C-alpha positions as CSV (number, residue, x, y, z in Angstrom):
1,X,-0.8,6.7,-3.6
2,X,-2.6,5.2,-6.5
3,X,-4.6,2.9,-4.2
4,X,-5.7,5.8,-2.1
5,X,-6.7,7.8,-5.1
6,X,-8.9,5.1,-6.5
7,X,-10.4,4.4,-3.1
8,X,-11.5,8.0,-2.6
9,X,-11.9,8.9,-6.3
10,X,-15.6,9.6,-6.2
11,X,-15.1,12.2,-3.4
12,X,-12.0,13.6,-5.0
13,X,-13.4,14.0,-8.4
14,X,-16.7,15.2,-7.1
15,X,-14.9,18.0,-5.2
16,X,-12.9,18.8,-8.4
17,X,-16.1,19.1,-10.2
18,X,-17.5,21.4,-7.6
19,X,-14.4,23.6,-7.9
20,X,-14.7,23.8,-11.7
21,X,-18.3,24.7,-11.2
22,X,-17.3,27.5,-8.9
23,X,-15.2,29.0,-11.7
24,X,-18.2,28.9,-14.0
25,X,-20.3,30.6,-11.3
26,X,-17.9,33.5,-11.3
27,X,-18.1,33.6,-15.1
28,X,-21.9,33.6,-14.9
29,X,-21.9,36.5,-12.5
30,X,-19.9,38.5,-15.1
31,X,-21.7,37.4,-18.3
32,X,-25.2,37.4,-16.8
33,X,-24.9,40.5,-14.7
34,X,-27.9,42.1,-16.5
35,X,-30.0,39.0,-15.6
36,X,-29.6,38.6,-11.8
37,X,-32.6,36.3,-11.7
38,X,-30.9,33.7,-13.8
39,X,-27.5,33.8,-12.2
40,X,-28.4,32.1,-9.0
41,X,-30.3,29.3,-10.7
42,X,-27.4,28.8,-13.2
43,X,-24.8,28.7,-10.4
44,X,-26.7,26.1,-8.3
45,X,-27.3,23.9,-11.4
46,X,-23.7,24.0,-12.5
47,X,-22.4,23.1,-9.0
48,X,-24.8,20.1,-8.8
49,X,-24.1,18.8,-12.3
50,X,-20.3,19.1,-12.1
51,X,-20.3,17.5,-8.6
52,X,-22.5,14.6,-9.7
53,X,-20.4,14.2,-12.9
54,X,-17.2,14.0,-10.9
55,X,-18.8,11.4,-8.6
56,X,-19.9,9.3,-11.5
57,X,-16.5,9.3,-13.1
58,X,-14.9,8.6,-9.8
59,X,-17.1,5.6,-9.2
60,X,-16.3,4.2,-12.7
61,X,-12.6,4.6,-12.0
62,X,-12.9,2.9,-8.7
63,X,-14.8,-0.1,-10.3
64,X,-12.2,-0.3,-13.1
65,X,-9.4,-0.4,-10.6
66,X,-11.0,-3.1,-8.6
67,X,-11.8,-5.2,-11.7
68,X,-8.3,-5.0,-12.9
69,X,-6.7,-5.8,-9.5
70,X,-8.9,-8.3,-7.7
71,X,-9.8,-11.9,-8.2
72,X,-13.4,-12.3,-9.3
73,X,-14.1,-15.5,-7.3
74,X,-12.4,-14.7,-3.9
75,X,-12.4,-10.9,-4.1
76,X,-8.7,-11.0,-3.0
77,X,-6.0,-9.1,-4.8
78,X,-4.9,-10.8,-8.0
79,X,-1.4,-11.5,-9.2
80,X,-1.2,-8.2,-11.1
81,X,-1.7,-6.2,-7.9
82,X,0.7,-8.6,-6.1
83,X,3.5,-7.9,-8.5
84,X,3.1,-4.1,-7.9
85,X,3.1,-4.5,-4.1
86,X,6.0,-6.9,-4.1
87,X,8.1,-4.5,-6.1
88,X,7.1,-1.7,-3.7
89,X,8.1,-3.8,-0.6
90,X,11.4,-4.6,-2.2
91,X,12.1,-1.0,-3.0
92,X,11.2,-0.1,0.6
93,X,13.7,-2.5,2.2
94,X,16.4,-1.7,-0.3
95,X,16.1,2.0,0.6
96,X,15.4,1.8,4.3
97,X,16.6,-1.6,5.3
98,X,14.7,-4.3,7.1
99,X,13.0,-7.5,5.9
100,X,9.6,-8.9,5.3
101,X,8.1,-12.4,5.1
102,X,6.5,-13.9,2.0
103,X,4.2,-17.0,2.1
104,X,2.8,-19.3,-0.5
105,X,-0.2,-21.3,0.6
106,X,-1.6,-24.4,-1.1
107,X,-4.7,-26.3,-0.2
108,X,-3.9,-30.0,0.3
109,X,-5.6,-32.6,-1.9
110,X,-7.7,-29.9,-3.6
111,X,-8.0,-32.0,-6.8
112,X,-9.5,-34.8,-4.7
113,X,-12.0,-32.4,-3.1
114,X,-13.0,-31.3,-6.5
115,X,-13.3,-34.9,-7.8
116,X,-15.4,-36.0,-4.8
117,X,-17.6,-33.0,-4.1
118,X,-17.5,-31.2,-7.5
119,X,-16.1,-27.9,-8.6
120,X,-18.8,-25.8,-6.9
121,X,-17.6,-27.3,-3.6
122,X,-14.0,-26.4,-4.6
123,X,-15.0,-22.8,-5.3
124,X,-16.8,-22.6,-1.9
125,X,-13.6,-23.8,-0.2
126,X,-11.6,-21.1,-2.0
127,X,-14.0,-18.4,-1.0
128,X,-14.2,-19.6,2.6
129,X,-10.4,-19.7,2.9
130,X,-10.1,-16.3,1.4
131,X,-12.6,-14.8,3.9
132,X,-10.8,-16.6,6.8
133,X,-7.4,-15.2,5.7
134,X,-8.8,-11.6,5.3
135,X,-10.4,-11.7,8.7
136,X,-7.5,-13.3,10.6
137,X,-4.1,-12.4,9.0
138,X,-4.2,-8.7,9.7
139,X,-4.9,-5.5,7.7
140,X,-1.3,-4.8,6.8
141,X,-0.8,-8.2,5.1
142,X,-1.2,-8.3,1.4
143,X,-3.3,-11.4,0.6
144,X,-3.5,-12.6,-3.0
145,X,-5.0,-15.4,-4.9
146,X,-1.9,-16.7,-6.6
147,X,-3.8,-19.0,-9.0
148,X,-5.8,-22.2,-8.7
149,X,-5.8,-23.3,-5.1
150,X,-2.7,-21.3,-4.2
151,X,-2.6,-18.0,-2.2
152,X,0.3,-15.6,-1.6
153,X,0.8,-13.3,1.4
154,X,3.2,-10.5,2.0
155,X,3.8,-9.7,5.7
156,X,5.5,-6.3,5.8
157,X,8.1,-5.5,8.5
158,X,8.5,-9.1,9.6
159,X,11.7,-11.0,10.2
160,X,13.3,-14.5,10.1
161,X,12.3,-15.2,13.7
162,X,8.6,-14.8,12.7
163,X,8.6,-17.6,10.1
164,X,7.9,-20.5,12.4
165,X,5.2,-18.6,14.3
166,X,3.5,-17.5,11.1
167,X,3.6,-21.0,9.6
168,X,2.0,-22.6,12.6
169,X,-0.5,-19.8,12.9
170,X,-1.7,-20.2,9.3
171,X,-2.0,-24.0,9.6
172,X,-3.8,-23.9,12.9
173,X,-6.1,-21.1,11.6
174,X,-7.3,-23.3,8.8
175,X,-7.4,-26.6,10.6
176,X,-9.2,-25.3,13.7
177,X,-11.6,-23.1,11.7
178,X,-12.4,-25.9,9.3
179,X,-13.8,-23.7,6.5
180,X,-15.2,-26.8,4.8
181,X,-14.3,-30.4,3.8
182,X,-11.8,-30.6,6.6
183,X,-9.2,-28.9,4.4
184,X,-5.6,-28.5,5.5
185,X,-2.9,-26.4,3.9
186,X,0.8,-26.5,3.1
187,X,2.8,-23.4,3.7
188,X,6.1,-22.1,2.3
189,X,7.4,-19.0,4.1
190,X,10.7,-17.2,3.6
191,X,12.3,-14.0,4.8
192,X,13.0,-11.5,2.1
193,X,16.0,-9.2,2.4
194,X,17.3,-6.4,0.2
195,X,19.6,-8.5,-2.0
196,X,16.7,-10.6,-3.3
197,X,14.7,-10.2,-6.5
198,X,11.1,-11.2,-7.4
199,X,11.8,-14.5,-9.2
200,X,14.2,-15.7,-6.5
201,X,11.7,-14.9,-3.8
202,X,8.9,-16.9,-5.5
203,X,11.2,-19.8,-6.3
204,X,12.5,-20.1,-2.8
205,X,9.0,-19.9,-1.3
206,X,7.8,-22.5,-3.8
207,X,10.6,-24.9,-2.7
208,X,9.7,-24.5,1.0
209,X,6.1,-25.2,0.1
210,X,7.0,-28.3,-1.9
211,X,9.0,-29.6,1.1
212,X,6.0,-29.0,3.4
213,X,3.7,-30.9,1.1
214,X,6.1,-33.9,1.0
215,X,5.7,-34.2,4.8
216,X,2.0,-35.0,4.4
217,X,1.7,-38.7,5.3
218,X,-2.0,-39.4,4.5
219,X,-4.9,-37.9,2.7
220,X,-7.5,-36.0,4.8
221,X,-10.7,-37.8,5.7
222,X,-13.0,-35.5,3.6
223,X,-16.4,-34.9,5.1
224,X,-15.5,-36.0,8.7
225,X,-15.3,-33.8,11.7
226,X,-12.0,-33.1,13.5
227,X,-11.5,-35.4,16.5
């Protein structure tokens, strides 16, 4: 609900402002009944000013919401927003049953890419990967910049049998798209059920991610094209 309010806050508060102005218009009709020429002008002015004031306040609230909940570099949701959404998903499955999948994604050899190409190149890679995930993972997924070169994704209403498919999909997505510097990723995905808590979820996904990284046998050939 909060997300919807902030998304439409300019229109909502603008409408509230117009309703308040309507009340003042009624008051004007009573107080200025002896000056009918002024009533219409006052009413129009009040509606416009209150509506515009509501729109301005709504826009400010919307910007504040985005600033506090999004990552400035990638424009993905940040960890603060992630914590809220994770808690909501947990409450949902504890109340109604079901499961969801949670993924941690780490860019392989990101430090080496920074060392070879510079931090600007590293930032470009993070931005490219963020755009790729937003375009390809689906609107219902909650995509977060977890920190550094790590991303976290919540896949609502998914189950254990979806893990392998999601893992291979994410890896193939990055490898085949080749956002830049022939980056590859390691992925740790787990299924979350109603008996689990936040710290346990993150710890388990991190262990799966670590095991996936251990399987990497050689460094990527940065700057070369895929054969």
